[in-house]
Structure formats: C-alpha cells, structure tokens
C-alpha positions, 0 to 999 in steps of 0.5 A: 499500499505504501509502495503504491502511494509513492509509485503512482505519483511518481508515474504521474509526474514521469508523464506530466513532468515537474519543472523547477522553480526560479528565484532570481539569484540576486534576490533577498529570497534567494539568499533566504533560501540557502541560495537554492530554488525549488528543484524539479523532476522530469522535463517535458518537451519535443526532443531536438534531434538536429545539430545546432551550429550556432548557439547565439539565438539562445540569447534572444529566447524569451525563457519562462524563467529569465534571459539566459536561464534555462531548465536542466534535468540531471541524473541522480544515482537513485534514478529520479531526475533532479532538475534546476534552472541554470545560466547558459552562455552561447558563444557562436558555435560553443555553448557554456554553462556556469554555476556559482557558489556563494555564502555557505556553499563556499564552505564545501568542496566542489562538487558537493556545494550543489546537488546538480554539480554532484550529479553531472560529475558522476553522469555528465549527460543532461537534458535542457529545456531551451524555448520549450524544446529538450536538447540532450547534452553532455557537460564537461567541466573546464578545469583550467582557470585561465580558460575560464578567465579568458572566456569571461574577463575575470577569474572564477574565484572572486575575493574581497577584503572583509570586515576583519581586514582579511581576504575572503572568497565571495564567489567561486564559479565553475564553468562547463563546456556543453556539447549536444548529443544524439544528433547526426554528425556535423557535416553529414547532411549530404543527401542519401545515395539512391540505389540502382536496381 
C-alpha cells in the first residue's frame, strides 16, 4: 500500500513532468532560501535531433524563467531526475554553462556545494529545456581557471577584503563546456545515395 502511494505519484509526474522553480539569484528570497530554488523532476518537451551549429539564438529566447536561464535535468544515483534552472552562455558554435557557489556553499568542496554538480560529475549527460524544446547534452567541466578567465575576462574565484581586514572568497564559479549529443555528425547532411535496381 505504501509503495503504491509513492509509485503512482511518480508515474504521474513522469508523464506530466515537474519543472523547477526560479528565484532570481540576486534577490533576498534566494539568499533566504540558502541560495537554492525549488528543484523539479522530469522536463517535458519535444526532443531536438538536429545539430545546432550556432547557439547565439539562445540570447534572444524569451525563457519562461529569465534571460539566459534555462531548465536542466540531471541524473541522480537513485534514478529520479533532479532538474534546476541554470545560466547558459552561448558563444557562436560553442555553448557554456556556469554555476556559482556563494555564502554557506563556499564552505563545501566542489562538487558537494550543489546537488546538480554532484550529479553531473557522476553522469555528465543532461537534458536542457530551451524555448520549450529538449536538447540532450553532455557537460564537461573546464578545469583550467585561465581558460575561464579568458572566456569571461575575470578569474572564477572572486575575493574581497572582509570586515576583519582579511581577504575572503565571495564567489566561486564553475564553468562547463556543453556539447549536444544524440544528433547526426556535423557535416553529414549530404543527401542519401539512391540505389539503382
């Protein structure tokens, strides 16, 4: 009986989806929530199978949550997805994703600061909902901080002098390369050769 009370709602949510909430990162509500928003489960939408050669259009999309923020579904170790809102950074044919640690999260080693970081470091396959459609992607952490500095113009570790006069870390950014998967290889759009009988 108890199993049915758990399984039936999960089956319904698997069909209907459950999208994550969004709270603006600079808002007091976000700080009050422990710098987190309500996560979701499965994302619903049409899966895109065509390769995207230029991601700049993402900047123009009127996202349901906010400009540059999209929904991302990650894989948990227990088999029920964990979805969140994240910020994309399109750069022509390249796509990047950034997640930051602030406040109490700075006291945790990466990737323990966020559930989605742990999920992605264990299984880099994700699903992103952009403009109502699902893109199947793979995330690769950029380990070279100089590469991140070159991309953004600033170091991923931001520091300031605290009230006690000591330098302290206030933001730690983690950047990922985003690669589309489950699409034909780029350049393979040549027409099929017809057979001759």
